C-alpha positions in Angstrom: 72.2 98.4 106.7 70.9 99.0 103.3 70.4 96.2 100.6 73.3 97.4 98.7 75.6 97.5 101.8 74.4 93.8 102.6 75.2 92.7 98.9 78.4 94.2 99.0 79.4 92.6 102.2 78.4 89.3 100.9 80.6 89.8 97.9 83.5 90.7 100.1 82.9 87.8 102.3 83.1 85.6 99.1 86.2 87.1 98.0 87.7 86.7 101.4 86.7 83.0 101.5 88.4 82.7 98.0 91.6 84.3 99.2 91.6 81.9 102.2 91.4 79.0 99.8 94.6 80.3 98.2 96.7 80.8 101.3 99.8 78.7 101.9 99.1 75.4 104.0 101.8 76.8 106.4 99.2 79.5 107.2 96.9 77.1 109.1 96.5 79.4 112.1 95.6 82.4 109.7 93.2 80.3 107.9 91.6 78.9 111.0 91.2 82.3 112.6 89.7 83.9 109.5 87.5 80.9 108.7 86.0 81.1 112.3 85.6 84.9 111.9 83.8 84.3 108.5 81.4 81.8 110.1 80.6 84.4 112.8 79.8 87.1 110.4 77.6 84.8 108.3 75.8 83.7 111.5 75.2 87.2 112.5 73.9 88.2 109.1 71.5 85.2 109.1 70.4 86.0 112.5 69.7 89.7 111.5 67.8 88.8 108.4 65.7 86.5 110.6 64.9 89.4 112.8 67.2 88.4 115.7 69.8 90.2 117.6 73.6 89.7 117.0 75.2 87.5 119.5 77.2 89.6 122.1 80.6 87.9 121.0 80.4 89.6 117.7 81.2 93.1 119.0 84.8 91.9 119.7 85.1 90.7 116.0 86.0 94.1 114.5 88.9 94.4 116.9 90.1 91.0 116.1 89.8 91.6 112.3 91.8 94.9 112.7 94.5 93.1 114.4 94.6 90.4 111.8 94.6 92.9 109.1 97.6 94.8 110.5 99.5 91.5 110.8 98.8 90.5 107.2 99.6 94.0 105.5 103.0 92.8 104.3 102.6 89.1 103.8 99.0 89.1 102.6 98.0 92.6 101.2 95.0 91.4 99.3 93.7 89.6 102.5 94.4 92.6 104.5 92.4 94.9 102.1 89.4 92.5 102.1 89.5 92.5 106.0 89.4 96.3 105.9 86.3 96.2 103.8 84.5 93.7 106.1 85.5 95.9 109.1 84.0 99.0 107.5 80.7 97.0 106.5 80.4 95.8 110.3 80.8 99.1 111.3 78.1 100.3 109.2 75.9 97.5 110.7 76.6 99.0 114.2 79.0 96.2 115.2 
């Protein structure tokens, strides 16, 4: 992954985090699932920057995010779009 791609992914993750903060408190399950996914992505980025391999569980993350993006298309379109950007970035990382 290029430095530019990494910077874009970090920016998108920041936007996704901000969007999570704006979610209705009734969306606690959504917030929890996405917060866990964000932490998993950030952990993987830290490991890769340190020269380590991603954890095996990260390979299931794009599938989980794709499912979440489909579920949120109507109710949270901004969130769905951000998830799509994260999924694309993970794909470019080979995940």
